[in-house]
C-alpha positions in Angstrom: 5.4 24.7 -19.8 1.9 22.6 -20.6 1.7 19.4 -21.0 -0.2 19.7 -24.3 2.1 22.2 -25.6 5.0 19.8 -24.9 3.6 16.9 -26.8 2.7 19.2 -29.5 6.2 20.3 -29.6 7.6 16.8 -29.4 5.6 16.1 -32.3 7.4 18.6 -34.3 10.6 17.5 -33.3 9.5 14.3 -34.3 8.8 15.6 -37.9 11.4 18.0 -38.6 14.1 14.9 -37.5 12.4 12.6 -39.8 12.4 15.3 -42.3 16.1 16.1 -41.7 16.5 12.2 -42.1 15.0 11.7 -45.5 11.7 10.0 -44.9 9.6 7.7 -41.9 11.1 5.3 -39.8 9.3 2.4 -41.9 10.8 3.7 -44.3 14.7 3.6 -43.4 13.7 0.2 -41.4 13.3 -1.2 -44.8 16.0 0.5 -46.6 18.4 -1.0 -44.0 16.9 -4.2 -44.6 17.8 -3.8 -48.3 21.3 -2.8 -47.0 21.6 1.3 -47.0 24.2 1.9 -44.5 22.5 5.0 -43.4 19.5 3.9 -43.2 20.8 1.3 -40.5 22.3 3.7 -38.2 19.2 6.0 -38.6 17.6 2.9 -37.2 20.1 1.9 -34.5 20.0 5.6 -33.4 16.2 5.5 -32.7 16.7 2.8 -30.9 19.5 4.0 -28.5 17.5 6.8 -28.6 14.4 5.2 -27.0 16.5 3.6 -24.6 18.0 6.7 -23.0 14.7 8.4 -23.4 13.3 5.6 -21.0 16.3 5.1 -18.9 17.1 9.0 -18.2 13.3 9.7 -17.0 12.7 11.8 -20.2 9.8 9.8 -21.5 6.6 10.2 -20.5 4.9 8.3 -17.6 1.0 6.5 -17.4 -1.1 6.7 -14.9 -1.2 4.5 -12.1 -3.0 3.3 -9.0 -1.2 4.2 -5.9 -2.9 3.1 -2.6 -5.9 3.4 -4.4 -5.8 6.7 -5.8 -4.9 7.0 -9.3 -1.9 9.1 -9.7 -1.5 11.1 -13.0 0.9 10.4 -15.3 2.6 13.0 -18.3 5.9 14.1 -18.6 8.8 15.1 -16.2 10.5 18.6 -16.4 13.6 16.8 -18.0 11.6 15.6 -20.8 10.2 18.8 -21.5 13.9 20.2 -21.3 14.6 17.5 -23.6 12.1 18.7 -26.2 12.7 22.2 -26.5 16.2 21.7 -26.9 15.9 18.5 -29.5 13.5 21.5 -31.5 16.4 23.7 -31.4 19.4 21.3 -32.1 16.9 20.1 -35.3 16.2 23.3 -36.3 19.8 24.5 -36.3 20.8 21.2 -38.3 18.2 22.2 -40.9 19.2 25.8 -41.0 23.0 25.1 -41.7 22.8 22.2 -44.1 20.3 24.4 -45.9 23.3 26.1 -47.5 25.3 23.2 -47.8 22.4 21.3 -49.8 21.9 24.5 -52.2 25.4 24.7 -53.1 25.9 20.9 -53.9 22.4 21.2 -56.1 24.3 23.6 -58.1 
């Protein structure tokens, strides 16, 4: 999978996850400061997710100079798999919760 395509898909996963959570991360951070427990769990989940992504090599690596030559960074194969898996999981959650939300609204 192309690195640019994976970057676009990663942004789609982020947008979909934030839409499912009910708002942007800044809003959730402010709500958690106001005492909203759901928002606090969301913020803790973001921090935990970032730790997993960096510790397990799912995040992209920057370009670096190795022995005088530039080594181009980018996404690892595991990171690309995580992006596709995240898109599938968020889509399934969105599709299954849509029906539950429609019933609760009536």
